[in-house]
C-alpha positions in Angstrom: 39.6 -38.7 -3.1 40.0 -35.6 -2.5 42.9 -33.7 -0.9 40.4 -30.9 -0.1 40.5 -30.5 3.7 36.6 -30.1 4.6 35.2 -27.3 6.6 31.7 -28.5 8.3 29.9 -29.5 5.2 30.2 -26.6 3.5 33.2 -28.0 1.6 32.0 -29.4 -1.2 35.2 -29.7 -3.7 34.0 -26.2 -5.6 36.5 -23.8 -6.1 37.0 -21.2 -3.3 35.1 -17.9 -4.0 37.5 -14.9 -3.4 35.2 -11.6 -2.1 35.1 -10.5 -5.5 33.6 -13.3 -7.1 30.9 -13.6 -4.6 30.0 -9.7 -4.8 29.1 -9.7 -8.7 26.8 -13.0 -7.9 24.3 -10.4 -6.2 25.1 -6.9 -8.5 22.9 -6.1 -11.3 25.2 -4.4 -14.8 22.8 -1.0 -15.5 22.5 -2.1 -18.5 20.5 -5.2 -16.9 17.6 -3.2 -15.7 14.2 -3.0 -17.4 14.5 0.9 -19.3 10.7 1.0 -19.7 9.9 0.4 -15.4 13.5 2.0 -14.1 12.9 6.1 -13.5 16.3 6.9 -11.5 15.3 11.4 -10.6 13.1 10.4 -8.2 16.8 9.6 -5.8 16.3 12.7 -3.5 12.9 13.5 -3.5 11.3 13.4 0.2 7.7 13.2 -1.3 4.8 11.4 -2.6 1.3 12.0 -2.9 -0.1 9.2 -1.9 0.5 5.8 -0.1 -1.6 2.2 -1.8 -3.1 -0.6 0.5 -3.1 -3.4 -1.3 -3.6 -7.8 -1.2 -0.2 -9.6 -0.5 -1.4 -11.5 -3.5 1.8 -12.4 -6.6 -0.4 -12.2 -9.4 -1.8 -8.5 -8.9 1.5 -6.9 -9.2 2.6 -5.9 -12.6 -0.5 -5.9 -13.2 -1.8 -3.4 -10.5 1.8 -1.7 -10.7 0.9 -0.8 -14.9 -2.6 0.5 -13.3 -1.6 3.0 -11.6 1.7 4.3 -13.5 -1.5 4.9 -16.1 -2.8 7.0 -13.7 -0.4 9.3 -12.7 1.4 7.9 -9.7 4.8 5.8 -10.6 6.7 6.2 -7.7 4.9 8.4 -6.9 3.4 6.1 -4.0 4.0 4.2 -0.8 3.1 0.6 0.0 1.4 -1.5 2.5 0.9 -5.1 2.4 -2.1 -7.1 4.1 -4.1 -9.7 3.1 -7.3 -9.4 1.0 -6.4 -5.2 1.6 -9.5 -3.8 2.8 -10.5 -7.4 4.6 -7.2 -7.5 6.1 -8.1 -3.8 7.5 -11.3 -4.7 9.0 -9.7 -7.2 11.1 -12.6 -9.4 9.7 -10.0 -12.5 7.5 -10.7 -15.9 8.7 -8.5 -16.6 11.3 -7.0 -13.8 12.4 -9.7 -11.3 13.2 -7.9 -10.0 16.1 -4.5 -9.8 14.5 -4.8 -5.8 14.5 -4.3 -5.2 11.5 -5.7 -1.4 11.1 -3.3 -0.3 14.2 0.0 -2.3 12.2 -1.6 -0.8 8.5 -2.5 3.1 10.5 1.1 3.0 12.0 2.6 2.7 7.8 -0.3 5.7 7.2 1.4 7.4 10.2 4.7 7.6 9.4 3.8 8.2 5.8 2.5 11.0 6.0 5.6 12.3 8.5 8.2 11.2 6.4 6.3 12.9 2.6 3.7 14.3 3.1 1.1 12.3 1.3 -2.1 13.0 1.0 -4.1 10.4 -0.8 -5.1 7.1 1.1 -5.2 4.5 -1.6 -6.9 0.8 -0.7 -6.7 -1.8 -3.6 -8.8 -4.7 -3.7 -9.1 -7.5 -6.5 -11.3 -10.3 -8.3 -10.1 -14.0 -7.4 -8.5 -13.1 -3.5 -7.8 -16.2 -1.7 -8.5 -14.3 1.5 -11.3 -13.3 0.9 -12.5 -16.1 -0.1 -11.7 -18.1 2.7 -13.4 -15.8 5.2 -16.6 -16.4 3.0 -16.4 -20.1 1.9 -20.7 -19.0 -0.1 -19.1 -16.8 -1.9 -19.5 -17.2 -5.8 -18.3 -15.8 -8.5 -21.0 -13.6 -9.9 -21.6 -11.7 -5.9 -17.7 -11.3 -4.9 -17.6 -7.8 -6.2 -20.4 -7.1 -3.4 -18.2 -8.7 -0.7 -15.1 -6.4 -1.3 -17.8 -3.1 -2.1 -19.2 -4.0 1.7 -15.0 -3.9 2.8 -13.7 -1.3 1.1 -16.3 1.2 2.0 -16.4 0.2 5.4 -11.9 0.4 5.9 -12.9 4.0 3.6 -15.1 4.8 5.9 -13.2 4.5 9.1 -10.1 5.6 7.4 -11.6 9.2 7.1 -13.1 8.9 10.1 -9.6 9.2 11.7 -7.5 10.7 9.6 -9.7 14.0 7.9 -8.2 17.3 7.6 -11.3 18.9 10.0 -11.6 15.9 12.9 -9.5 13.4 12.6 -5.3 13.0 13.9 -2.5 12.3 12.6 0.9 10.9 14.3 3.5 12.7 13.9 6.6 10.7 14.6 9.4 12.5 16.8 12.4 11.1 19.0 11.6 8.1 21.4 12.7 10.7 24.6 10.2 13.7 23.3 6.3 12.8 24.2 3.8 11.8 21.7 2.5 14.7 18.5 -0.1 14.5 17.3 -1.9 17.1 14.9 -5.0 17.4 12.7 -5.6 14.9 10.9 -3.9 14.6 7.2 -4.8 17.8 5.0 -6.5 17.8 1.9 -7.0 14.1 2.5 -8.5 12.1 -0.5 -9.4 8.3 0.2 -9.9 5.8 -2.7 -11.2 2.1 -3.0 -10.8 0.5 -6.2 -11.4 -2.8 -6.7 -9.4 -4.5 -10.4 -9.8 -7.8 -12.2 -7.3 -11.0 -12.1 -6.9 -10.2 -15.4 -5.8 -7.0 -15.1 -8.6 -5.8 -17.8 -10.5 -3.1 -15.2 -9.7 -1.2 -13.0 -13.0 0.3 -11.0 -13.0 3.1 -8.4 -15.4 1.9 -5.5 -15.4 4.4 -3.6 -13.6 8.0 -3.3 -14.3 10.7 -0.2 -12.1 14.3 -0.3 -13.8 18.2 -0.7 -14.6 20.2 -4.2 -11.9 21.9 -3.4 -9.3 23.5 -0.9 -7.1 26.3 0.1 -3.7 26.5 1.9 -3.1 30.0 1.6 -5.1 30.5 4.4 -4.5 30.3 8.9 -5.8 28.2 8.9 -6.5 26.7 5.7 -10.0 26.4 4.1 -11.7 23.6 2.2 -15.2 23.3 -0.3 -17.5 21.2 0.3 -17.2 17.7 1.2 -17.4 15.2 -0.6 -18.5 10.7 -0.5 -18.8 8.5 -3.9 -19.6 4.9 -3.5 -20.0 2.6 -7.0 -23.8 1.8 -6.9 -23.9 -2.4 -7.6 
């Protein structure tokens, strides 16, 4: 029979761990890093190109990141997650339509601009999405992309309405003791919507909206014609 003193239910007769051994269990050596993926050059940077709204689905983590890296966004975007991405933003997710997902997501857009001066908002929907399957039980594999196009277009149009630099607004972060500060929307904003296949074979642009040109040297800044492109299925 063990002579070790029992301390609650946590003493299992195992060796006592020192502070150092406890810490070492959770410390990763530099040699354990994934060399091709890691980039420590951006530790002191404070500007991001955009913010990505994507689904929570675990199957898309590596595929989505690789596609974004290939498009030049490696370590250049903030991220906010909502089940179904555009579906969540539109508050259409079955069983959660009163959850005000868009308020939560918009607050991240505001904060991303305030902290990192982003000028792109990117929505990424994906194939075989469980949130879509629950919301649209009659949806088939062949017509799934139609539902995504509808939701991506609706959400991107609303984001453009809220944040465009001509008549939109952006809330900037201020101390709680000061009044809320709002300014004209995100300068040179671009809103983009993508659809990624579950096997990562395709990363399809469904939507893009922005301006043909932008000149920040004038006061106020001047913009060329606005454009909007939506995929035709």
